[in-house]
C-alpha positions, 0 to 999 in steps of 0.5 A: 308107667303102671304095670299090672301083674297077671299070672306070671307076666306084667302088662302095661295099662293098654295090655291090661285093658285088652286082657280085661276085655278079652275076659269079658268077651269070653264070659259073654260068649259062654253065657250068651251061647248057653242061653241061646242054646237053651232057648233054641232047644225049647223052640225046636224040640217039639218039631218033628225034624231030623236030629242033625237039623235040630243039633245044627240049629242049636249049635249054629245059633249059639255060636253066632249069638255068642260071637256077636256078644263077644265082638261087642264086649267092650261096649257091653262092658262100658254099658254095664259099668255105666248102668251100675254107676247110674244105679248107685246114683239113683239109690243115693238120690232116692235115699235123699229124696225119702229123707227130705 
């Protein structure tokens, strides 16, 4: 049975996988919430509405989108690594194709 050291603790393979998905979820939450916040800010800033309403729209949309991305972190992580793998295979195939 493999043990992985994370900080001061040793994790099993399942615990380590859960830890990695948690790290991805945290990163995805932060990045997606920031991008959503900036996008919504650009949408609502020219509007003539109350400041608290703009703040609520930006905050609630950022938290909502960040939570959705964090919820699907395992699938996003898997899709990311599949995309990286297919990109490498495509690069290798294109190099071989050019040299034929």
